[in-house]
C-alpha angles and dihedrals in degrees: 000000000000091000091055092047091046090056090053094047090046090055090051093050091045092054097037108035089168087075089061090048090054091051095048095040114183090000089073105088102207141031100230111030120186126221116241113242114258092246089059094055117095132223094046092302095298093137111111101213135353125178127197105221103174108266091001130071118209115208120191128188104198126207129177090204140046111310120246128205090250089061089062090050090051091052089049091054091051089048092053091049091053091048091055091049089052090049089053090049090243089126132030113281100262115191094214138018114207111199119196137176112214113197139153090247134012132221119240090273109060095172121054129181111242092224092204102142093170094052115118106252133204137175114303100023109138097186094225132121110210127205124218125183123220137184114244091200092053092050091051090046092053090046090052093053093043101043113012104036093043096051121108091240090056098041099047116102129186119262126181122217097237097262133085093227141027107259100172096112093093092050095048094046090052092050090049092052100038105027130225116355139182118245093254091051091051092049092052092046094051090053093045093052092047095246092126134017100230136024114279094355095127105011096097090052092048091051092048090051093050093045090055089069095032092245094139137033140171123266122216089273092055095251123141112252135175119255119222088264090048092052091050089050095048092048088058092060117130108241094209093047107022097163096060124084105239130204095268093048092048089054090053091051091048089054088055089054094049091048093054115010091170093043095117140342094268095054089043089055092051092050092046091050093055093043091050091053091051093047094049091047087070087073105033134355131233094036116235115231095229090056092044096054095062095042095048091049092054095042094058093043098245101123090118095037099049094045103166131052094242092059092047093052090045091055093045089052091053096051092039090058091049090052091049092052090051093048094244101117142001133211116212115179107317095336134091123213132191118231124215089260090051091052090049091051091054089052091050091049092050092049089049091055091049091052091052090054095051 
C-alpha cells in the first residue's frame, strides 16, 4: 500500500515542487527548482525526486511510511552515483548535492553520514543524508486545493436562465427567415409579430437561451446571426406549431449537451439533474421529489448558496422543466422518472469521464 501511495505523492511533488520547498523550509536552496529529465537520472530512473537548483542538486528519497536506516543508505548510494556522473561530465557540474529522506516519521537518528569514502568530492559537500518528516494528509489537502478545487469541473455551478422553459424557437425562426439583425431590430420584430407584449421585454432571455446551446453568435457588425447548429435547429421547426420544441430539435439540443457537458452553468445543471436521478434510482425508483431536492443541491455544490428549502425547490423546478423539454426526464405527481434519452445521456457522460481519466 505504501508503494502505491508513494507513487501518488511523488507525482504531486513532481508537479508542485513548491510543496517540497514548504516541507524543507530554509534547507531548500531555490524558489523554483526544476525536475531533471528522466534520461538524466541514474540507476534506471529509480531515484524518487531530483531537483536542479542552479549550482546545487537536490536529491530526495521519498517514503510514505516511517523511515528506516537503510533508506538513508539508499539515498547515499544514489548520491554517490550522481557524483560520479558529474565527474564524468554526464551531468552539469553541480557544486553540491543535497540528499534528503522524506518520510512520514523519522527514526531516532535523522542525520546519517553517507560513508562513501570513494565518492568524488568537491567544495561544499557535507557527507550527510538528512531526514525530514512530512504529513501525507497535508500534502493531499494542498493538492486538493491547488488542483481539484481550482479546476473548471469543480468550480462550475448550475445557473438557470430566468425562465421555466426555453422559448427561443420564435427568435431562431425569425433569424432564419430574415437574416442577421441588430438587437433593436429583433426587439421591434418580436413585438410586431406578437411574440412579446413590449419592446425588448423578453429578447435578452431568448438570446441567453440560444447562447446556452451556441445556436446564435455575433457577426463583425455586432448583429445576431445563426450558427450552423442554429440554422439546423431552425430548419427543423414545426410549421403548424413553431413555438414548441419538437422531437428533432430536442435531439439537436441533446447533441450540444453531449459535445460539451461543462460548456456553461445551464448545461451543467441539466447534466447534473439527469445524473442525480440516475444515482438516486440505485436506491429507489421512481425518485421522490422531496428526496431529490436535497441530493441535487449537494451534488452541484450549492448547499451554502441555496440556503433555504424554497430556493432549492425553485431551482429544481427550473432544471426539471428544462429536462422535460429536452425529453430527458419527466415528473409525474411527486415522482421523477428518467426517459430513454435521459438514460443515454448518463451513459455518454460516464464514458466521457472515463476518457478523461485514460
